N, C-alpha and C positions, 0 to 999 in steps of 0.2 A: 483693343479696349474701346467700348462704345462711349458716346458722349455722356450717357447716364452714369456709366462706370467711372469716368473721369470726374464727374461732378460729385459722386459719392465719395471717391477717394479724397478730393479736395476738402469736403466737409469734415471728414474724419481727421485728416492731417492737421487742419487748422481749428479743430474743436478746442475751445477754451477749457483749461483745467479748472476743477473746483478745489476748494481748500477745506479739509476736515482735520481737526486736531492739529492744525498747523502744517499739515502734509498736503502737497499738491497731488491731486488724484485725477484720473481721466473722468470726464463726465459720464453719467450713468448710461447714456444712450450709445456709447461706443464700447462699453464693456461687454464681454462675452459671459455666458453662464446664466443668462435670463434673470429671473427674480432672485436667484441665489446671491447675486452680488450687486443688485441695483441700488441698494441702500448704502450710503457712504460708510457708515459705521460697520456694516457687515463686510464690505469690500476690504476695509482696513483690518478688521478683526480676522478675516480669512487669511490675509497675508501674514499677520503676526502668528496665527495658529500654526501655519505651515513652517514658519521659521522655528518655532518651538519644537515641532515634530522632527524637523530635519536636524536640529541640534541634538535631541535626545535619542533619535533612532538611526541617524545616518552620519553622525560625527561632524555636522556643520560647525565651522568656526570662521573667524574673520579672514583667515588665509586659505580657506577651502576654494578650490577652483571649480566654479559652478557653470554648468551648461544647461540653460533653460530652453527646452524644446517646446515650441508652441507657446511662446511667452505672451502672446496677445498684447494687451495694453500695459504690461509690466507689473502685474500684481506682486509677483515674487520679488522683482527688483525693488519695488517700493518698500517691501518689508525688509529686505536686506539693507537697503540704504538707511532705513530708520534704525535698524538694530546696530549696524556696524559703521555707518557714516560714509561709506564709499562703495563703489562697484568695481574696484580694481581687479578683482578675480572673477568677474561675472561676464558671461556672454549669453544674450537672449536671441533666439532664432525663431522666425515665424514665416509662414507662406503668405501671410496677409500683409501686403506691402504698405497699405495705408496705416495700419496700426503700428508697424515698425517705424514708419516715419514720425508718427505721433510720439512714440517713445524717444526717438532721437532728438526731437525738438524739445521735449518737456521733462525727460528723466536724465538721459545722458547721451551725448552725441556719438560716443565711441563704443558703446556696449551692446548695440543691437544690430542684427544682420538680417536682411531679407533673403530668403531662400526660395527661388522661383521653381518650386516643385508642384506637381499636379496633386490636387485634392478636390474631389467632386463637390465638396461643400464649401471650401474656403478659397480655392485657387484652381478652378477647373481648366484653365488654359495654360497651366504651368507645365514644365518638362516632366515627362513620365519617368518614374523611378524604375531603374532596372538593376541588374546584378552588378553593374560597374559603378554604381553610385557610391560615393563616400563623402563625408563631411570634410571640408578643407581645414582640418584640425589634426595636429600631430597625435600619433598613437601614444597612449599612456599619459596624456596630458590633462585629464579631467578627473577630479576627485568625486564629483557628485553630478549626476544627470537627473534633471527634474522634468517630469511630464505630467501636467495636471489636465485630465480630460483631453488627451491627444489621441491615444489608441482607441478611444471610444468613438472616433470618427475616421478610422482607417481600416482597410481590409488586409487580409492575411499576407499577400506578397510584399506589400510595402512595409508592414510591421516586421517581417522576417529580415528585410534589408536593414531597417533601423536597428534591430536588436544585434545583428552581427557588427554593425558599426559601434554600438555601445560597448561591446566586448573589446573592440580594438581601442577605443578611446580611453577607457577607464584605467586609472592607476591601479596597482596591485590590490590596494585596500579600498578601492572606489566603490560607490554605491549608485544604484538607480532608484529613485523614488517616483512612483507613478500611480495613477488611478486609471481604471478601465472597468467596463461592464463585464465581469467574470462571474459565472454562475455554475453550480452543479446541476446535472440532469437536464440539460438543454441541448439543442443541436450544436454542433461544433461552432458554426458561425450563423448569426441571424442579424439581418439588417432591418431596423425599425420594427422589432417584433411587437405585434399587437397585444400580446398577453403579458407584457412586461411593464414594470412600474414607471410612472412619471409622476413626480411629487405633486404637481399642481392639477392632476386629473386630466390633462390634455393627452393627445396621442403624439407619438413621434411622427415627424413629417419632414419632407425634403431630403435631399441627398445626404446619406450617411449621418443622419441625426443621432442614431444610436446603433452602434455595431457591438453586438453582444457575443461573448465567447464562452465556450464550455471550459471549465477550469483545467481539466486534464489536457485538453487540446492546446490551450493557451500556454500552459506550463511546458508542454512539449516544444513549442516554438522557442521558448526561453532557453531550454536545455540545448536545443540544436544550435543555438547561437554561442554557446560556451558560457552561459550565465546560470545562476541558480537562485531560487526564491528563498530569501532569508525570513521574510515575514509576509503573511497574508491576512488582511482584515476584510471580512466580507461586508459589503454594502455600507461602508463607513463614511462615504463622501458624497459629493453632489449627485442628486438624482439616483442614489443607490449604487454609485460606482464603488468598487472595491479598491483598497490600497495594497500595493505590493512594493516590497523593498527587495531589490536584486543585487547580487554581487558576482564578481568573476568566479567561475567554477574552475579552479586551478587544476583539477583532475580531469577535466574534459578535453578530449582531442580537439574540439572546436576552438578551445581557448588558445591553442598553439598555432593556429593558422597565421601565416605572415600577413602583415598589414597590406592593404591595397596600395 
């Protein structure tokens, strides 16, 4: 880590929270998602909107065991804490160490974990994901896995590993709630496609800013992992990402693979 990297991490970790509607929030400059969540009210409303959706579409309740992959600065955790008053059944994981440390300092010291895995956009020096990777979480111990704009910055081999892990981690009635760039009639995988939407009129830039998948191809990855798509909403979320709700496919051979 360079001197500049250490200085950046220190600034994020020690960034002072702001207060909106009596809730302590991360300051706008350390939030992810660009203009979509830069406004305090929009950030909080986004958290509350997803809690509502998770309750109605994925069975979220106060005792649901939640795994938040790519938790960033804790938007979902803030929504959960506001709705249920505690984070006793929540674990947030991210490859961005600075933001995990901010969450530990300002939201909950025990509910957030740093995962030092490689991602060209958010953690380029992390450990490469391979077929041996697994989350240090017991099989069948998670009721809801949440990924908001995570696979939108990941390539196929890493996504395939993650999906197989999700199938291992989920309880029999568990769900995955996720967003990703998934479209019909496009190439199987496109990185920063120049012909694709960006709400503010700018172009995708930098490593893995937008990884777009063809729907049939993407759903094939899901099926190969032993999961099935229960619901698909096209272009319903940030920057035109689609929302998918997944569940274990109990009839799939992949669903019966022994845990790692």
